[in-house]
C-alpha positions as CSV (number, residue, x, y, z in Angstrom):
1,M,-112.4,17.7,-20.6
2,T,-115.9,16.4,-20.9
3,D,-118.5,17.8,-18.5
4,P,-119.8,15.0,-16.2
5,L,-123.4,16.2,-17.1
6,F,-122.9,15.6,-20.8
7,P,-123.9,11.9,-20.8
8,S,-127.2,12.8,-19.3
9,F,-127.9,16.2,-20.9
10,G,-125.5,16.6,-23.8
11,R,-126.3,16.9,-27.5
12,E,-124.3,17.6,-30.6
13,F,-125.3,20.2,-33.2
14,R,-124.0,20.8,-36.7
15,A,-123.2,24.2,-38.1
16,G,-126.3,25.8,-39.5
17,E,-128.7,24.1,-37.1
18,V,-131.1,26.5,-35.3
19,L,-131.5,26.0,-31.6
20,F,-134.5,28.2,-31.4
21,R,-136.2,31.1,-33.2
22,E,-137.3,34.5,-32.1
23,G,-140.9,34.5,-31.1
24,E,-141.1,30.8,-30.3
25,S,-142.1,29.5,-26.9
26,G,-139.3,27.6,-25.1
27,D,-138.8,25.4,-22.1
28,E,-135.1,24.5,-22.6
29,M,-131.8,26.4,-22.3
30,F,-128.4,25.4,-23.7
31,V,-125.0,25.5,-22.1
32,V,-122.2,25.6,-24.8
33,Q,-119.5,23.1,-24.2
34,S,-117.7,23.6,-27.5
35,G,-118.3,25.3,-30.8
36,L,-120.0,28.6,-31.4
37,V,-123.6,29.8,-31.4
38,R,-124.7,33.1,-33.0
39,I,-127.5,35.2,-31.4
40,T,-129.5,37.4,-33.9
41,K,-132.6,39.6,-33.6
42,H,-134.9,41.4,-36.0
43,F,-134.5,45.1,-36.1
44,G,-136.3,47.3,-38.6
45,G,-137.2,44.4,-40.9
46,E,-133.7,42.9,-41.0
47,E,-131.9,40.2,-38.8
48,R,-128.9,41.6,-37.0
49,P,-126.3,39.8,-35.0
50,L,-126.1,40.5,-31.2
51,A,-123.4,38.1,-30.1
52,T,-121.5,34.9,-30.9
53,L,-121.2,32.7,-27.8
54,G,-118.6,30.1,-27.1
55,R,-117.7,27.6,-24.4
56,G,-119.3,28.1,-21.0
57,E,-122.0,30.5,-22.2
58,F,-125.7,30.1,-21.5
59,V,-128.2,30.4,-24.4
60,G,-132.0,30.6,-24.1
61,E,-132.3,30.9,-20.4
62,M,-134.6,33.9,-20.5
63,A,-137.6,32.0,-22.0
64,I,-137.4,29.6,-19.0
65,L,-137.0,32.3,-16.4
66,N,-139.7,34.7,-17.6
67,E,-141.9,32.2,-19.4
68,K,-142.1,34.5,-22.4
69,P,-141.4,33.8,-26.1
70,R,-137.8,33.7,-27.3
71,T,-136.5,37.2,-27.7
72,A,-133.8,36.2,-30.3
73,T,-132.7,33.4,-32.7
74,A,-129.8,31.1,-31.8
75,T,-128.0,29.4,-34.7
76,V,-125.0,27.1,-34.5
77,V,-122.2,28.6,-36.6
78,E,-119.5,26.0,-35.7
79,D,-120.2,22.4,-34.8
80,A,-121.2,22.5,-31.1
81,K,-121.8,20.3,-28.1
82,C,-124.3,21.7,-25.7
83,L,-126.0,20.7,-22.4
84,V,-129.8,20.9,-23.0
85,I,-131.5,21.8,-19.7
86,G,-135.2,21.8,-19.3
87,A,-137.1,24.2,-17.0
88,K,-137.8,21.6,-14.3
89,T,-134.2,20.4,-14.3
90,L,-132.9,23.9,-14.1
91,E,-135.1,24.6,-11.1
92,M,-133.9,21.5,-9.4
93,M,-130.3,22.4,-10.1
94,I,-130.7,25.9,-8.7
95,S,-132.4,24.7,-5.6
96,K,-129.6,22.2,-4.8
97,N,-126.6,24.2,-5.9
98,S,-126.3,27.9,-5.0
99,E,-123.2,28.2,-7.2
100,I,-125.2,27.5,-10.3
101,A,-127.7,30.2,-9.3
102,F,-124.9,32.6,-8.7
103,R,-123.3,31.9,-12.1
104,L,-126.6,32.3,-13.8
105,I,-127.2,35.7,-12.1
106,K,-123.8,36.9,-13.1
107,K,-124.3,35.9,-16.7
108,L,-127.7,37.6,-16.8
109,A,-126.3,40.8,-15.3
110,R,-123.4,40.8,-17.9
111,R,-125.9,40.2,-20.7
112,L,-128.0,43.2,-19.6
113,D,-125.0,45.4,-19.4
114,S,-123.9,44.3,-22.9
115,A,-127.4,45.0,-24.3
116,D,-127.4,48.5,-22.8
117,E,-123.9,49.1,-24.2
118,L,-125.0,48.1,-27.7
119,V,-127.9,50.6,-27.5
120,Q,-125.4,53.4,-26.6
121,I,-123.0,52.3,-29.3
122,L,-125.8,52.6,-32.0
123,L,-126.6,56.1,-30.8
124,N,-123.0,57.2,-31.4
125,P,-122.9,59.3,-34.7
126,D,-119.3,58.4,-35.5
127,P,-119.1,55.0,-37.4
128,E,-115.4,54.5,-36.5
129,A,-116.1,55.1,-32.8
130,R,-119.0,52.5,-33.1
131,V,-116.6,50.0,-34.5
132,M,-114.0,50.4,-31.7
133,L,-116.8,50.5,-29.0
134,G,-118.1,47.3,-30.6
135,L,-114.7,45.7,-30.3
136,K,-114.5,46.7,-26.6
137,R,-118.0,45.3,-26.0
138,H,-117.2,41.9,-27.5
139,A,-113.8,41.7,-25.7
140,E,-115.4,42.4,-22.3
141,A,-118.6,40.4,-22.6
142,F,-117.8,37.5,-24.9
143,G,-114.1,37.4,-25.5
144,E,-111.9,34.3,-25.1
145,E,-108.5,34.8,-23.4
146,T,-105.6,33.4,-25.5
147,S,-101.8,33.7,-25.4
148,S,-102.0,36.4,-28.1
149,G,-104.8,38.4,-26.5
150,I,-108.6,38.3,-26.3
151,R,-110.1,36.4,-29.3
152,L,-113.5,37.7,-30.3
153,H,-116.0,35.3,-31.8
154,V,-117.1,37.9,-34.4
155,S,-116.0,38.6,-38.0
156,A,-115.5,42.1,-39.5
157,D,-118.7,41.6,-41.5
158,D,-120.7,40.7,-38.4
159,L,-119.3,43.6,-36.5
160,A,-120.1,46.0,-39.3
161,Q,-123.7,44.8,-39.4
162,E,-124.0,44.9,-35.6
163,V,-122.9,48.5,-35.1
164,G,-124.4,49.9,-38.3
165,A,-121.1,50.6,-40.1
166,D,-119.7,49.7,-43.5
167,T,-117.4,46.7,-43.7
168,D,-114.7,49.1,-45.1
169,H,-114.9,51.1,-41.9
170,V,-114.3,48.0,-39.8
171,H,-111.2,47.0,-41.9
172,D,-109.9,50.6,-41.8
173,V,-110.1,50.7,-38.1
174,L,-108.5,47.2,-37.8
175,R,-105.6,48.3,-40.0
176,R,-105.1,51.3,-37.8
177,L,-105.3,49.3,-34.6
178,T,-102.9,46.7,-36.1
179,R,-100.3,49.4,-36.7
180,L,-100.8,50.5,-33.0
181,R,-100.5,46.8,-31.9
182,I,-103.9,47.0,-30.2
183,A,-106.0,44.6,-32.2
184,T,-105.8,42.7,-35.5
185,E,-107.8,40.4,-37.8
186,A,-105.1,37.8,-37.8
187,D,-106.7,34.6,-36.7
188,E,-108.3,31.7,-38.7
189,G,-111.8,32.3,-39.9
190,G,-111.5,36.0,-39.9
191,A,-111.8,36.3,-36.1
192,I,-110.5,39.5,-34.5
193,V,-108.0,39.4,-31.6
194,V,-107.7,42.4,-29.2
195,A,-104.1,42.2,-28.1
196,D,-104.3,45.0,-25.6
197,L,-107.7,45.9,-24.2
198,G,-106.3,48.5,-21.9
199,R,-104.7,50.4,-24.8
200,L,-108.0,50.1,-26.8
201,M,-109.8,51.8,-23.9
202,E,-107.1,54.5,-23.6
203,F,-107.4,55.1,-27.4
204,L,-111.2,55.6,-27.1
205,E,-110.7,58.0,-24.2
206,F,-108.2,59.9,-26.3
207,L,-110.6,60.2,-29.2
208,D,-113.3,61.4,-26.9
209,A,-111.2,64.1,-25.2
210,P,-112.1,67.6,-26.2
211,G,-109.7,69.3,-28.5
212,K,-108.0,66.1,-29.5
213,S,-107.5,64.9,-33.1
214,E,-106.6,61.5,-34.2
215,A,-103.0,60.7,-35.1
216,D,-102.0,57.6,-37.0
């Protein structure tokens, strides 16, 4: 279904197009209607992925709200349709519709929680735990509900780079979780599907429990 705002504010973007770059000033935000947008940020001299956002997600709102340079880079990774909302238009929408303001606040709160969680993940010394915690983070913050589980808009390679683990570690963890019917890399494009988020969280709690050892 096409958003009624699309004729006025909609634009189409091809895979590979950059919506904005880290450090740039910005007076527009984007609302993803279809396709995928990857958010990356420079850490220690290299560009690392933070999230891949799909339908219904906001992108670039912080530069409008705090009037500071972009804190990350947004790149289209799958042909996308987005609403492009300028600062004045956003202000008008918020003043006339409290639901839009409430949705924006909820999204911002979730993004802050997700950013804090990523910091905690990176502090974990166990690479396999970082991988599973990264899966949990993506499922809770950015996952898409499907009939087979929560589809994550992240590949094994991206997850490995994001949590500071080898790609082999990611595939090893996914093979283990596949045997346990918790998660799998079974979807087109290498996307990961978490079949049972509750069991993934229980598995993480089990590994954290004192005196416990992992059993395949």
